[in-house]
C-alpha positions, 0 to 999 in steps of 0.5 A: 263351156264355161265362157258360155256359162258365164256370159249366161249368169251376167245376163240372168243377172242383168235381167233381174236388175230390170226386175228390181227396178221395176218391182222396188218401183211399183211397190212405192204405189199402194196398189201394188206394195205387195211386191215389195216382198220380190226386191231383197230377194232379188237384190241378193240373187243378182248378186250371187249370179254375178259373183258366179260370172266373175269367178268363171272369169278367173277360172278362164285365166287360171287355166290359160284358156286362149279361146276366149279373146280377153285371155289371149290378149292379157295373159300367157301360160309362163306366168307366175299364178298371182299374175295370171289371177290378177291378169283377170282385172289388169285389162278393160273387160276384166276390171269392169266385171269386177266393177259390176260384180262389187257394186251388185254384191253390195247391193245384196248385202244391203238387201240381206242385212239392211234394217235401219231404213224404213221398208218404203226407203229401203225399196226405193235405195234397192231400185236406185241401185238396179237404176246404176247397176243396169247401165254397166250390165249395158256397158259390159254387155254391149260394149265389153263383152269379157267372156268373148269366143276367138274362132282360132285360137293363138298358140300362146297368149300375148301377156300383161303389160310389164308395169303390171306384173307386180304383186301390187295389181293384186291388192290395188284394183279390187281396193279401189274398187270397193270404194269406187263402187261403194260410193254406189251405195251412197248415192241409192241411199240419197235418191232412195230417200228423197224420192220417199222424203225420208232425209233424216238421222235414220237415214244417216245412221244407215247409210254412215257404214257403207260410206266409212267401209267404202272410205277405207278401201279408198284409202287403202287404195290410193296408199297401196297405188301410191308405194306400188307408183313410187316403187315400180315406176322409178322415178322416185315420187309418191305422187304426180297428180297425175289424172288417173291419180287425180280421178282416185284422189276426188272420191276421196275427198268427196267421201271424207266431206259425207262420212263427217256430214253423216255424222252431224245429221245422224248425232244431232239431225243437222246437215240434211241438204249437204248430205244427200249433196254430198251423197251425189257428188262421192258418187260423180267423182267415182263416175269422172274417174270412171270415164278419165281412166276408160274413155280413151283420152287420157296417156297414163301409165295407169289408163286403160286404153280404150276406143272413144265410143266406150268414153261415150257409153261412161259418158252418157251413163254419167249424164243419165245417173248425176243428172236424173239425180241432180233433178231429183233434188231440185224437184224433192229440194223443198221437202228437205228440211233445214234441220238442227241449228247450231252456233258459230262455235260448235263442233257441227261449225267444224265440220262445216268449215272442213267440209266446205275446204274439202270441197274446195280442195276437190274442186281444185283437184276437178279443174286442174285435171280437166282444164289441160283434157279442154284446151287440148280439145281446142288445140293447145296443149297446157301442162298442170302439175305441181306448181298449180296443185301443191300451193292451191290445194295448201291454201283450203288444207291448212285451214282445214288441219287448223280447224281440224285440232280444235273441232273433235273437242268442241261441244256440239250445239254450241261452246265457248272458245273460253272452255277450250283455251288449253286445248288451243294453247298446247297445239300452237306451242308444240307447232310453234315450236317445231316451226322454231327448230325447222327454221333454225336448224334446217333452213332454208326450206320452201315454204309448204315443206316447212309449213307440213313440218309444224303443223303435223306435230301440233296435229298430232299432240292434237288428235290425242285430245279426245282421249284426255280425261277419258276411262279408256277401257270404256272409251266408245272405238268410233272415238279411238278410230277418230284418234287414230284416223286424225293422227295418222294425218299427222303421220303422212303430213310429217312425211310428206313435208320430209320428203319435199324438205330433205330429199337429197338427188344423185345422177350418176355415171359409175363403174363397177368399183365407183363410189358417190356420196348421197346425203349421210349413204356412200354407195358403191357399184360392185357389178352388173350381172345378168338374171333370170326369172318365171316370165322375165331377163334383166341385168342386175347391180350389186350396190354397196350401201353405208349410212354414215360410215356403218355396216355396208349393206346391199342393194340389187336394182333391175333393168328387166326385159320381157318377152311376153308382151316385149317391154321393159320396167325398171325395178328400183331397190329400196333400203328402210330405216327408221327414219327414211329411205334409200331409192336405188334405180339402174339406167342404160350402159353409156358409150363409155361402158359406164352405168347410169345409176339414179339414187335417192335419199328421202327422209321419213318418206314411209310415214306417208304410207304409214299415216295412210294405213293409220287412217284406214285402221281409224276408219275400221275401228269406227266401223267395227264400233258403229257396227257392234253399237247398232247391232246391240240396238237390233238385237235390244229391239228384236227382245222387246218384240219377242217379250211383248209377243210372248205377252200378248199370248 
């Protein structure tokens, strides 16, 4: 009954999306403008219905209803509660329903609370959002129905992929999906503004909080996903340039550029065309990522193994949405004026430069991700990895970070280099000192890590300069948000560079009682014992570790075996200190009775994820500041209107 109810609500929501699109399109014509009053309530109701449908699927997973095909294929009665819950979206159909739910709820919230746009532009935006939603409703209902029943339920479910039976599944996909789908709002705003020829500061101010919210969740999702893969896969790396990893990075790069363009357009009425184009590109990258993950053309631990028919469906959606938006842009480009001009030395110029660098990195990642797929289709297998991505993307990233040091202290419209001499000199001296220390104390180090170790301290100092000379109690939250986010980038860069420069790896065959030296650590294998979990068994190593002769600690890496479905997973053990992380992995037993053990000492590697969290926190502070400012403005407008109404009476 629950499955049928969920499916019925999904169909009703799809019908409402049709109504929202038709009513929104007709409301833009003077003869049928009265239909505008239908669009907002329909968008809100649509979001409620899809949320109820998703809640129905969650209920089916929590009760392990094996009469539902999706539950039978992806769950098991013995799974812990958190994995039953996360199993709802740990598969293709469930994750697509989550995608549609977030998209519809976002559209409903826009209809409910958005008051900064002209009514005509808002209606066009909601119609655009309905148009985007319809394609995903069709994909879900016609090709990926999550509520399909089985004629004969199996006695037990197949279980969840062992690699997904981790707490990371409960947090990583939802945050990433909110970011992905949040960019559909930016896309709809861009389409709505083009349709009504309303590309201006009001449009940017309305779109900016939605872009910022999506960007925050993308940042959290990428950061959490990186750490999840780092400790779960057992290979000791935090980023492999896997195509599916790149699929999440590309929308983030485009969203970062879009966020800065929105700020320029909102504050100074410049970069109109650039902002609209980035709104289209950001969602395009989300669609490209969706295609890569769900088309079946990738073999990746992150990808959903689905048939090519579904991939063709998504490719068709991508062509319709992006092709249609670009066609609309081409038709309306003449109506989008250039906007206010600015000098070469100005904050706008710095933001434009960094946006170009971000788009350059985006292009590098996109080409490196798609090129192996194209060559494989022609019968030639090519591997593109860190030797390509790291140096080529650094060509754009390094100038971008250097400009980031001075951009926030430049004035709008026009400035002079002489005014900010000391703001340039201080970070430059810090960078020079850091590079000197690295070369004198730690040489030889590869070029890229050395540059990262020198740029990071300079960027950290420069990120604090916008606070110099301000009354800190009266400084707006968005300024604090910018400072924290830029400081977070410096922290993450330092962690990346340190990991690349100073990591130590040790692969050893060990018997109980054997010891090894891993950097400053002495590690001793004490025992290998069998242990059992709620739905797995494992061999667990007991490893005593001591840092530079200090009192020992104990690590317990495991090699887990799952029965439903059958599979193995490495469970690494981590010990975190202020200056780095020791990483231990238990391998297989050799013919001689010794165990393969792998250890890494990674100085300052946690700073990568601390930095990511700071970047997201900076975005949150900026969002709260923007929202609070908008609420005050709307309250003031309402008060003025109320007073005028009383005076009129």
